[in-house]
Structures are given as structure tokens and as C-alpha cells.
C-alpha positions as CSV (number, residue, x, y, z in Angstrom):
1,M,81.6,146.1,-14.5
2,A,80.1,143.7,-12.0
3,E,82.9,144.4,-9.5
4,A,82.3,148.1,-9.8
5,L,78.6,147.6,-9.3
6,V,79.2,145.4,-6.2
7,D,81.6,148.0,-4.8
8,V,79.1,150.8,-5.1
9,L,76.2,148.7,-3.6
10,W,78.5,147.4,-0.8
11,F,79.3,151.0,0.1
12,I,75.6,152.0,0.0
13,D,74.6,149.0,2.0
14,G,77.2,149.8,4.7
15,S,76.6,153.5,4.8
16,E,75.3,155.2,8.0
17,D,72.5,157.7,8.0
18,E,74.9,160.6,8.2
19,Q,76.9,159.3,5.2
20,M,74.0,158.9,2.8
21,D,70.3,159.6,2.9
22,Q,68.6,156.3,3.5
23,D,65.7,157.1,1.1
24,D,68.3,157.7,-1.6
25,A,70.1,154.5,-0.8
26,V,66.8,152.6,-1.1
27,K,66.1,154.2,-4.5
28,V,69.5,153.2,-5.8
29,M,69.1,149.6,-4.6
30,E,65.6,149.3,-6.1
31,G,66.9,150.8,-9.3
32,V,69.7,148.2,-9.5
33,A,67.2,145.4,-8.8
34,H,65.0,146.7,-11.6
35,V,67.9,146.8,-14.1
36,V,69.2,143.3,-13.2
37,N,65.7,142.0,-13.6
38,T,65.5,143.4,-17.1
39,L,68.6,141.3,-18.2
40,S,67.9,138.3,-20.3
41,R,67.8,135.0,-18.4
42,D,71.2,134.0,-19.8
43,Q,72.7,137.4,-18.6
44,Q,71.2,136.9,-15.2
45,Q,72.7,133.4,-15.0
46,E,76.0,134.7,-16.0
47,L,75.9,137.5,-13.3
48,I,74.9,134.9,-10.7
49,A,77.8,132.7,-11.7
50,L,80.2,135.7,-11.6
51,L,78.9,136.7,-8.2
52,G,79.5,133.2,-6.9
53,E,83.1,133.3,-8.2
54,M,83.6,136.7,-6.5
55,A,82.2,135.4,-3.2
56,A,84.4,132.3,-3.3
57,A,87.5,134.5,-3.8
58,E,86.4,137.1,-1.2
59,T,88.4,137.2,2.1
60,N,86.2,139.7,4.0
61,P,83.5,137.6,5.6
62,A,80.9,140.4,5.6
63,R,81.5,141.2,1.9
64,R,81.4,137.5,1.0
65,E,78.0,137.3,2.7
66,F,76.9,140.3,0.7
67,L,78.0,138.6,-2.5
68,E,76.4,135.4,-1.6
69,E,73.1,137.1,-0.8
70,F,73.2,139.4,-3.8
71,P,71.3,137.1,-6.3
72,E,68.3,136.7,-3.9
73,G,68.4,140.2,-2.6
74,F,68.3,141.8,-6.0
75,G,65.6,139.4,-7.4
76,L,67.8,137.2,-9.6
77,I,66.6,134.1,-7.8
78,D,63.6,133.7,-5.5
79,D,63.9,132.5,-2.0
80,A,62.4,129.1,-2.9
81,S,65.4,128.3,-5.2
């Protein structure tokens, strides 16, 4: 499930204006951030660990960076961590 979520968000993040309305893209990203923030702390930690494993295995540098930045970008960790 996490891989499917990342695939969708990766597509949205990389979409040009003519591919997707940017206001809609922001709404989707904010909606995901809200959902992941409603997860229990244990679930959030599990997702962070899974994203780390996915990033470590990723061969595309841009996608690896997206995976590495996901926890902070979606509010799973704050920038002070």
C-alpha cells in the first residue's frame, strides 16, 4: 500500500501544469499529509521505516530524494528532528 501511495504522490509531485491542475495537486498532497498525521505514533514510525527501506533500495536519484524527504514533507517528523 505504501508503494502505491508513493507512486501516486511521485506522479503528482512531478506533474506539469498541463498534466494536472496544481490546486488539485496541492489538495491531494494536503489530504495525504492529514491522513498520515492521523496514524498512531507506532504506525507513523512503521511508515517512516518503510520509506527509509524504499529509499535505500531506490536506484532513481530523484525518486530516492523524494522518498527521503517524504517523512518531513508530509509531517511525520519535524525539521528539528
